[in-house]
N, C-alpha and C positions, 0 to 999 in steps of 0.2 A: 595343484600345489604351488604355493607362492615361492618365487625365486628370491633368494637372499643374496646380497652382495656384502661380503665380509672383507674388511681391511685387516690383513695380517701383518704383524711386525716383520719388516724386511730383514732377511739374513743372507749375506753374500753366497752362502752355500746353495741357496735356492736357484742360482744361475748355473750351477755346475753341469747339469744335463741339458742346458738350453743355450748352448754357445752358437748355434746356427740362428742367430737372432739379430734384430734391428733395434737399436737404442736411440730414442729421440729425446732431446732435452733443449732447454733454452738457457742462454747465458745471461741471466738477469743479475741485478746488483745485490740481491739479498744473500745473506750467508748460506741459507738453506739450499740455494741453487746447487751447491756442491755436496749436499748431504749423501747422495747415493755414490757418486764417483769416488768420494773420499774413503769409502768402505771397501773398495774393490782393488784386487791385485791380479796381475797376469791377464791373459786373454779371456775376455768375458763375452764379447759380442763379435759377430761376423761383420756387421756394418753399424755405423753410427751417424747421426745427423744432429747438428747444433744450430739452433735458431740464434742469429746474431741481430740484436736490436740496432737499427741504424740511427735512432735518436738517442741523445744523451750518452754518446759513446764513451766519454771519459768515465762515467759512472759504472758502465758495464764491462769495460775493458779488463780490469783485474781478474774477474771470474772467467771471462771469455778465454783469456790466456791460459789460465790453469786448466780449464775444461778441454781446450784443444790439446794441450800437452798430455793430459791424463788419457784422453780417448785415443790418442796415437798409440799408447801402450796397451789400452784395454780392447781395442778393435783390431780385427785382421786387416781391415782397409783404412786408409786415411779418412778421417771424419769429413762428411759433407757439410758445407756451410750454407744455410738458407737464410737470406736477409728477411728481417721483419720491419716493414715500413708501417709504423703505427697509424699514420694518417692515410694509408693506401692499402686497405685489407685485400683488395682484389689482386694487387701486385704480389702481396705476401703469399696469397694462396697459389698464384701462378708459380712462384719460385719453389714452393713446397712440392707441388705436384710434379714439376719437372725433375726434381731431385729424387722423389719417391719412385718415379717411373724409370730412373736410371739404375735402380737397385735390382739385380736379378732375383725375382720372386721365388724361383725354384730352390734357391739356396736358403730361404728363410722359413723357419718353423714358428717363431715367436716374435711378437713386436712389443717392446716396452716403451711406453710414453711417460717420461718423467715430467710431471706438470709443475714441479716445485718452483721453477723460475718463469713460468708462463703467465701472461695476462689471460683473463678468463675468455676473451674472444679467441685467442690463439689456441686455448685448450679445446674449445668446441670445433674450430676449423680443423685442427689436427686429428681429432677423433673422427670427424666426418670423412676426411680424405683417406686416412689409414683404413677405416672400415670399408670404404669403397674400393680401394686399390689392393688391400691385403685382407679381403673379407674371409678367406679360408685359413688365416693364420690365428694362432692363439694370442689374444690381445690382453695385455696387462697395463694397468696404470700404476706408476710409482709416485709416491708422494712423501715429502719430508716436511714435518711441522717445523715451525720456528720455536725457539726457546722462549721468546718474548715477543709480544705483538704491540704495535703502537695503536692507541696510546696506553701508557700505564695508568694506574689509578690517579697518580699525582698529575700526570699530563691531562688526564680526562677532566679533572676539576678545572684546570686552566682553560681547556677548550670550551667547557660549559659556560664559564664566565665570559669568554670572548663572544659566544653566541648570544648570551643574555644581553650583553652590551651592544651587540651588532657592530663590533669593531672590525669593519670591513678590511682595514689595512693589514690586519693580522691573519685574515683568513688564508691567504696564499702560503704563509710561512708555517702555519700550525696544523696543516692537514697534509695527507699523503699526496695529494694532487691539487692542481689549481683549476677549479671550475670545470666547465664542459666546453670543449671546442666544437664537438658535433656528436650527434647520435647517428648510429648506422645499423643496418641489418645485413648480415652476410647472405649471399645468394642461397646457400644451403638451408637457411633458416627463415625464409620468408613466411612460412606457414601457408594456410589456405583460408584467407579471410572471405567472409560473405559481406558484400557491399551494404546490405541492409541492416547489419548488426553493429551496435556500438562496440567499443574496445574496453576490455578489462585487462589491466596490467598487474601481473603478479610480480611484486617488487621484492627481491631478496636484498634487504637493506644492510649496508655496511656501516661505516663510521665516517662518512663523507657527506654531511648535509648539504654542502654547497654543490657538490657534484649531483646529488640526488635532486635538488631543486632545479638545476639546469636541465637534467634529463626529463623531468616531469613537464617543465615549461616547453621544451622542444617537441615532446611526443604528444602531449595533450590527451591522455586517455580519459574515458568517460567514468571509469571506476578504477580505484587502486586497491589491491589486496596487499597490505603491508606485512611482510614476513621478516621478523627480527630473528637473527641467528643466535643459537644457544650453543656454546662450546661444550665438549664432553669433559673438559677439565675444570675442576672446582675453582682453581685460582683465576679462571677467566669467566666464571658465571656472571659476574657483575656487569659484563660488557653488554648483555642483552638489554638491561634496563637503561644503561648509559646510552645506547643507540636510540632507544625509544625517547629518551629525554631530549637528545640533541636534534631529533627529527620532528619534534612536536609541531613546530611552525611550518615545516616543509609541506606537510600533507593537509593542513587545516583548510586550505582553500579549494581542495578537491574532494569529491565524494570518495570516501575510503573506508575500509574495514580492516581492523587489526586481525591477522590470521589466527591469533590466539582465541578469538571469539568463534572460530570455525573448528580449530583442531584442539582447543583447550590447553595448548602449550606452544612454545615458540618452535621455530624450525631448526633442527640440528645443523651445525656447520660441518659435521663429520660423517654421520651415519647415512649412507646413500639410500639404503632401503627405507629408512624412516622418512627421508626427504621425499622420496617417490610416493609413499603412502599419503603423506600430507598434501602433496601436489594433486594426487588423484581425487582427494576429498574436495579440494578447492575447485578443481576443474569440473567435477560432476555437479557441483552446485551452481555453476555459472555458464557452462558452454552452450546451453540451449538459447540463452538470451544475449550472449556476448561473444565476440571474437576474443580469443585468449592469447595474450603475449606474456612472456617471462623475461625479466631483466635480472641477470645474476650479478649483483654488485657486492657480494660478500665473499664467501669462501670459495676456494678452488674446487673442493669436492661438491659444493652446491652446483657449480658450473657443470661438472661431470653428470650430476643427477639431471640437470636441465637437458643436456644432450640426450641422455637415455630416455627421458620423458617424450621427446619429440619422435623417437623411433616408434613409440606406441601411438602417439597422437601427432601425426604430421601436419594437422591443421594449426598447431601451436606455433607462434612466431617467437623468435628470440631477438631481443633488443640489446644493443651495446652502446656505450658512450666513450668518446675519446676525450680525456682531460687535456687542458692546455699544456701541462707539463707534469712530470712526476718529481716528488721530493724524496730522494733516497734516505734523508735523515729522519723521515717520518714513516719508515716502514719497519718490518719485523727485524729482530736481531737474533743472532745465535742459531744453532742447529739443534732441533729436537729429534723426536723419533721418526724413523722412516717406515713406510708401509708399502705393501704390494697388494693390488686389488685385481682379481681376475674378472674382466668384463666379458670375455668370450662365452663363459658358461651362462651368463645372464642373457646375452643377446641372441644366442642360438640354442 
């Protein structure tokens, strides 16, 4: 029987009988970072942990301050602070593990990981460490959508014209991040590559063609399976074709296949079960002749799916990239619907 992962709309009452819990979140600069804590009143968790980004502090400080004050009221214990050094993922993991180990596990029954303010690499690292250290606890992912995502249709047209004209001076100011500083692979996601096989990169494509090009140039895969994301919301459906248009030149110099030719449709940005099914189809088509690597450069729930996929297929590698800097003016705005996703029932 196939296991399904359902995202249910979050209701604060869901936490009433789960107060012996650990809540983990990140104080990012997007409005939706506060989507869950804004809905809560009174004691909701036994313990809490906040990721604090050490880069671009002035951008993240407002939400960090609100989150610290909120979790002092919502948690039995003072919230733990775990630094995130974007350019030093090993240090970031060390900080996280130290803080997780300081929490008395016998007092915890549930772990809630709120990914709304997390970078994709941080999502996977957190899932991996929590699953290892709190393996017998019920694990939930909490996720808040944005009300609006960058770019809007109007902004999309401007971006397309910039790319057509190859106006390099405007690249850094009109995208969510500036290029690629480096690519990296977290120790937990090295995969098990065979020396004699070429590399097939399954690329979850977002809306950052400059970042995508930098990643491809640094990693140099032998084949790219290009997966464009499709939103579950009608008002964002146009973004799939937009992403395809702005990435047309990125992949043309590399052997590549549009995943739509394999799955007959684009990759959901939301439905984890659907993402896993499509990944399975791609993997089964290429794993005998290629080492398989996934790079999740689009939605946060696609990153969760990539993590779950590696539990079944530990030979698969996960690749990340670090941009030169982030541009808060070119990220999502507003707070949309919040969801709760039970991962424990899927993993065990």
